[in-house]
C-alpha positions as a LaTeX table, in Angstrom:
\begin{tabular}{lrrr}
\hline
Residue & $x$ (\AA) & $y$ (\AA) & $z$ (\AA) \\
\hline
Met1 & $-27.32$ & 83.19 & 205.02 \\
Thr2 & $-25.55$ & 85.20 & 207.70 \\
Glu3 & $-26.28$ & 88.74 & 208.84 \\
Asn4 & $-22.84$ & 89.84 & 207.66 \\
Thr5 & $-23.52$ & 88.50 & 204.18 \\
Gln6 & $-26.73$ & 90.53 & 204.00 \\
Lys7 & $-24.90$ & 93.66 & 205.03 \\
Arg8 & $-22.28$ & 93.13 & 202.33 \\
Leu9 & $-24.98$ & 93.16 & 199.64 \\
Ala10 & $-27.30$ & 95.92 & 200.82 \\
Ser11 & $-27.56$ & 97.74 & 197.49 \\
Ile12 & $-27.29$ & 96.92 & 193.79 \\
Cys13 & $-26.80$ & 99.40 & 190.98 \\
Val14 & $-28.79$ & 98.44 & 187.89 \\
Tyr15 & $-27.79$ & 99.75 & 184.48 \\
Cys16 & $-30.45$ & 99.44 & 181.77 \\
Gly17 & $-32.09$ & 101.11 & 178.82 \\
Ser18 & $-34.34$ & 104.17 & 178.72 \\
Ser19 & $-36.56$ & 102.20 & 176.33 \\
Thr20 & $-38.19$ & 98.81 & 176.86 \\
Gly21 & $-36.66$ & 97.14 & 173.81 \\
Ala22 & $-38.16$ & 94.97 & 171.10 \\
Ala23 & $-38.86$ & 91.80 & 173.11 \\
Pro24 & $-41.51$ & 91.78 & 175.87 \\
Ile25 & $-39.24$ & 89.57 & 177.99 \\
Tyr26 & $-36.92$ & 92.54 & 178.62 \\
Glu27 & $-39.62$ & 94.47 & 180.45 \\
Ala28 & $-40.85$ & 91.35 & 182.26 \\
Thr29 & $-37.31$ & 90.68 & 183.45 \\
Ala30 & $-36.93$ & 94.23 & 184.73 \\
Val31 & $-40.17$ & 93.87 & 186.69 \\
Arg32 & $-39.00$ & 90.60 & 188.21 \\
Leu33 & $-35.62$ & 92.02 & 189.15 \\
Gly34 & $-37.31$ & 94.89 & 190.99 \\
Gln35 & $-39.45$ & 92.39 & 192.89 \\
Ile36 & $-36.40$ & 90.27 & 193.74 \\
Leu37 & $-34.54$ & 93.28 & 195.12 \\
Ala38 & $-37.51$ & 94.20 & 197.32 \\
Glu39 & $-37.95$ & 90.60 & 198.49 \\
Asn40 & $-34.30$ & 90.48 & 199.55 \\
Asp41 & $-34.31$ & 93.93 & 201.18 \\
Ile42 & $-31.71$ & 95.17 & 198.71 \\
Arg43 & $-31.80$ & 98.83 & 197.74 \\
Leu44 & $-31.95$ & 99.63 & 194.04 \\
Val45 & $-29.53$ & 102.29 & 192.84 \\
Tyr46 & $-30.29$ & 103.43 & 189.30 \\
Gly47 & $-30.29$ & 106.34 & 186.85 \\
Gly48 & $-33.37$ & 108.13 & 188.17 \\
Gly49 & $-35.63$ & 108.02 & 185.10 \\
Ser50 & $-39.25$ & 106.90 & 184.82 \\
Ile51 & $-39.13$ & 105.65 & 181.21 \\
Gly52 & $-37.99$ & 102.40 & 179.62 \\
Leu53 & $-36.45$ & 99.60 & 181.62 \\
Met54 & $-35.11$ & 102.19 & 184.08 \\
Gly55 & $-38.61$ & 103.21 & 185.09 \\
Thr56 & $-39.81$ & 99.62 & 185.00 \\
Val57 & $-37.26$ & 98.24 & 187.45 \\
Ala58 & $-37.65$ & 101.24 & 189.79 \\
Ser59 & $-41.46$ & 101.12 & 189.81 \\
Ala60 & $-41.44$ & 97.36 & 190.33 \\
Thr61 & $-39.09$ & 97.72 & 193.29 \\
Leu62 & $-41.25$ & 100.43 & 194.85 \\
Asn63 & $-44.51$ & 98.53 & 194.19 \\
Ala64 & $-43.05$ & 95.49 & 195.96 \\
Gly65 & $-42.15$ & 97.59 & 199.01 \\
Gly66 & $-38.47$ & 98.05 & 198.21 \\
Lys67 & $-36.18$ & 101.06 & 198.51 \\
Val68 & $-34.85$ & 103.02 & 195.57 \\
Thr69 & $-32.10$ & 105.60 & 195.09 \\
Gly70 & $-32.40$ & 107.51 & 191.83 \\
Ile71 & $-29.43$ & 109.53 & 190.59 \\
Ile72 & $-29.97$ & 111.76 & 187.58 \\
Pro73 & $-28.04$ & 114.69 & 186.08 \\
Arg74 & $-29.94$ & 117.96 & 185.85 \\
Phe75 & $-29.87$ & 118.06 & 182.04 \\
Leu76 & $-31.67$ & 114.70 & 181.84 \\
Glu77 & $-34.51$ & 115.52 & 184.26 \\
Glu78 & $-36.98$ & 116.05 & 181.43 \\
His79 & $-35.44$ & 113.78 & 178.79 \\
Glu80 & $-35.53$ & 110.71 & 181.05 \\
Val81 & $-38.62$ & 111.97 & 182.95 \\
Met82 & $-37.25$ & 111.91 & 186.48 \\
Leu83 & $-39.10$ & 109.52 & 188.80 \\
Arg84 & $-40.00$ & 111.62 & 191.84 \\
Glu85 & $-41.66$ & 108.79 & 193.78 \\
Val86 & $-38.35$ & 107.21 & 194.85 \\
Asp87 & $-37.44$ & 107.56 & 198.52 \\
Asp88 & $-33.95$ & 108.88 & 197.75 \\
Leu89 & $-33.55$ & 111.21 & 194.76 \\
Ile90 & $-30.25$ & 112.89 & 193.89 \\
Val91 & $-29.87$ & 115.44 & 191.09 \\
Thr92 & $-26.27$ & 115.89 & 189.96 \\
Glu93 & $-24.62$ & 118.58 & 187.88 \\
Asn94 & $-23.16$ & 116.21 & 185.28 \\
Met95 & $-22.79$ & 112.61 & 184.14 \\
His96 & $-19.42$ & 112.14 & 185.82 \\
Glu97 & $-20.89$ & 112.97 & 189.24 \\
Arg98 & $-23.87$ & 110.73 & 188.55 \\
Lys99 & $-21.73$ & 107.71 & 187.67 \\
Met100 & $-19.42$ & 108.20 & 190.64 \\
Leu101 & $-22.33$ & 108.40 & 193.10 \\
Met102 & $-23.92$ & 105.30 & 191.57 \\
Phe103 & $-20.60$ & 103.52 & 192.05 \\
Gln104 & $-20.15$ & 104.69 & 195.64 \\
Lys105 & $-23.70$ & 103.83 & 196.73 \\
Ala106 & $-23.74$ & 100.30 & 195.31 \\
Asp107 & $-22.31$ & 97.03 & 196.61 \\
Ala108 & $-22.65$ & 95.33 & 193.20 \\
Phe109 & $-23.69$ & 96.05 & 189.63 \\
Val110 & $-26.20$ & 94.44 & 187.26 \\
Ala111 & $-26.61$ & 95.24 & 183.57 \\
Leu112 & $-30.02$ & 94.58 & 182.07 \\
Pro113 & $-30.48$ & 95.06 & 178.32 \\
Gly114 & $-29.87$ & 98.60 & 177.13 \\
Gly115 & $-28.15$ & 100.81 & 174.60 \\
Ile116 & $-24.75$ & 102.40 & 174.27 \\
Gly117 & $-25.06$ & 104.17 & 177.63 \\
Thr118 & $-25.75$ & 100.91 & 179.44 \\
Leu119 & $-22.84$ & 99.27 & 177.65 \\
Glu120 & $-20.52$ & 102.15 & 178.54 \\
Glu121 & $-21.50$ & 102.07 & 182.21 \\
Val122 & $-21.09$ & 98.34 & 182.76 \\
Val123 & $-17.85$ & 98.13 & 180.78 \\
Glu124 & $-16.46$ & 100.97 & 182.88 \\
Met125 & $-17.17$ & 99.01 & 186.06 \\
Met126 & $-15.53$ & 95.95 & 184.52 \\
Thr127 & $-12.51$ & 98.03 & 183.56 \\
Trp128 & $-12.14$ & 99.55 & 187.02 \\
Ala129 & $-12.30$ & 96.04 & 188.50 \\
Gln130 & $-9.72$ & 94.80 & 185.98 \\
Leu131 & $-7.42$ & 97.65 & 187.05 \\
Gly132 & $-7.84$ & 96.75 & 190.72 \\
Gln133 & $-9.81$ & 99.84 & 191.66 \\
His134 & $-12.72$ & 97.98 & 193.24 \\
Lys135 & $-13.83$ & 94.46 & 194.18 \\
Lys136 & $-17.57$ & 94.84 & 193.71 \\
Pro137 & $-19.11$ & 92.09 & 191.55 \\
Val138 & $-20.42$ & 92.99 & 188.10 \\
Leu139 & $-23.14$ & 90.84 & 186.53 \\
Leu140 & $-24.55$ & 90.73 & 183.02 \\
Ala141 & $-28.22$ & 89.71 & 183.07 \\
Asn142 & $-28.17$ & 87.83 & 179.78 \\
Thr143 & $-31.92$ & 87.99 & 179.19 \\
His144 & $-32.92$ & 86.45 & 175.84 \\
Gly145 & $-29.20$ & 86.19 & 175.05 \\
Phe146 & $-28.92$ & 89.98 & 174.91 \\
Trp147 & $-25.32$ & 90.16 & 176.13 \\
Ser148 & $-24.10$ & 87.10 & 174.17 \\
Pro149 & $-22.45$ & 89.24 & 171.44 \\
Leu150 & $-20.47$ & 91.07 & 174.13 \\
Leu151 & $-19.44$ & 87.76 & 175.70 \\
Glu152 & $-18.29$ & 86.56 & 172.28 \\
Leu153 & $-16.28$ & 89.75 & 171.83 \\
Leu154 & $-14.61$ & 89.26 & 175.22 \\
Asp155 & $-13.70$ & 85.69 & 174.21 \\
His156 & $-12.28$ & 87.07 & 170.96 \\
Met157 & $-10.19$ & 89.57 & 172.94 \\
Arg158 & $-8.80$ & 86.68 & 175.00 \\
Ala159 & $-8.05$ & 84.63 & 171.90 \\
Gln160 & $-6.18$ & 87.59 & 170.42 \\
Ala161 & $-4.21$ & 88.10 & 173.68 \\
Phe162 & $-5.68$ & 91.53 & 174.45 \\
Ile163 & $-7.17$ & 90.09 & 177.64 \\
Arg164 & $-4.48$ & 87.99 & 179.29 \\
Pro165 & $-4.69$ & 85.78 & 182.40 \\
Glu166 & $-2.93$ & 88.42 & 184.49 \\
Thr167 & $-5.37$ & 91.10 & 183.27 \\
Glu168 & $-8.58$ & 89.08 & 183.27 \\
Val169 & $-11.84$ & 90.99 & 183.23 \\
Pro170 & $-13.99$ & 89.96 & 186.22 \\
Tyr171 & $-17.72$ & 89.58 & 185.57 \\
Leu172 & $-20.62$ & 87.23 & 186.20 \\
Val173 & $-23.37$ & 86.11 & 183.83 \\
Ala174 & $-26.94$ & 85.15 & 184.73 \\
Asp175 & $-29.12$ & 83.73 & 181.98 \\
Asn176 & $-32.01$ & 83.55 & 184.46 \\
Ile177 & $-32.83$ & 86.71 & 186.44 \\
Glu178 & $-33.78$ & 84.54 & 189.42 \\
Asp179 & $-30.09$ & 83.67 & 189.84 \\
Thr180 & $-28.90$ & 87.28 & 190.09 \\
Val181 & $-28.85$ & 87.82 & 193.84 \\
Ser182 & $-27.48$ & 84.36 & 194.68 \\
Lys183 & $-24.62$ & 84.80 & 192.20 \\
Leu184 & $-23.75$ & 88.23 & 193.60 \\
Arg185 & $-23.90$ & 87.01 & 197.19 \\
Glu186 & $-21.69$ & 84.05 & 196.36 \\
Ala187 & $-19.17$ & 86.41 & 194.76 \\
Cys188 & $-19.17$ & 88.58 & 197.88 \\
Asn189 & $-18.72$ & 85.55 & 200.12 \\
Asn190 & $-15.86$ & 84.18 & 198.03 \\
Met191 & $-14.14$ & 87.53 & 198.04 \\
Ala192 & $-14.63$ & 88.00 & 201.78 \\
Ala193 & $-13.08$ & 84.58 & 202.38 \\
Asn194 & $-9.92$ & 85.61 & 200.51 \\
Thr195 & $-9.48$ & 89.20 & 201.63 \\
Ala196 & $-10.16$ & 91.45 & 204.56 \\
Asp197 & $-12.26$ & 93.68 & 202.32 \\
Asp198 & $-15.99$ & 93.25 & 201.77 \\
Cys199 & $-17.63$ & 94.20 & 198.47 \\
Val200 & $-16.43$ & 97.79 & 198.71 \\
Glu201 & $-14.25$ & 100.05 & 196.64 \\
Leu202 & $-10.50$ & 99.99 & 197.17 \\
Ser203 & $-9.96$ & 103.63 & 196.30 \\
Lys204 & $-11.81$ & 106.90 & 195.80 \\
Phe205 & $-10.24$ & 107.52 & 192.38 \\
\hline
\end{tabular}
């Protein structure tokens, strides 16, 4: 692994639920992802809360000696119980500002299990990539098959010609959380080999 490769994947934005879900494996996976980020010296960028999988992945990253940027809108400070222990805490005025800062501060995106907010956030990143607005890799952490229904829907969209070869939706899938960083690094390396850009945004919207 080269020094340049490490620099291209210095931070990962993790989207995930504000609850821990029904299956214990969801929380265990969030803990392991936090540890993996710390072990690889990759900064976690996330929604700033201390509850659910959000709090789990952030606390696990911090407990393993990693760095965390939390970004939370003012109106959610109490609802999502803002995690003040992070080393970089940003309070925004609204959701739009929060999502844009999360995008700008991350080199890649990972979706753990979550609800409609998690779905909306990761699909937005997939859409922006589809429209050529960024080249940062987006990965679905398919823990316990959580994202399989979404993957089936995307296949259905292709079969019905709503996703065409010239408008393909770029995303990665990891059934095992241990594969997350290697898949994202490989995506960055492949992209760097075919373009002058690293895993950075193409525009500021």
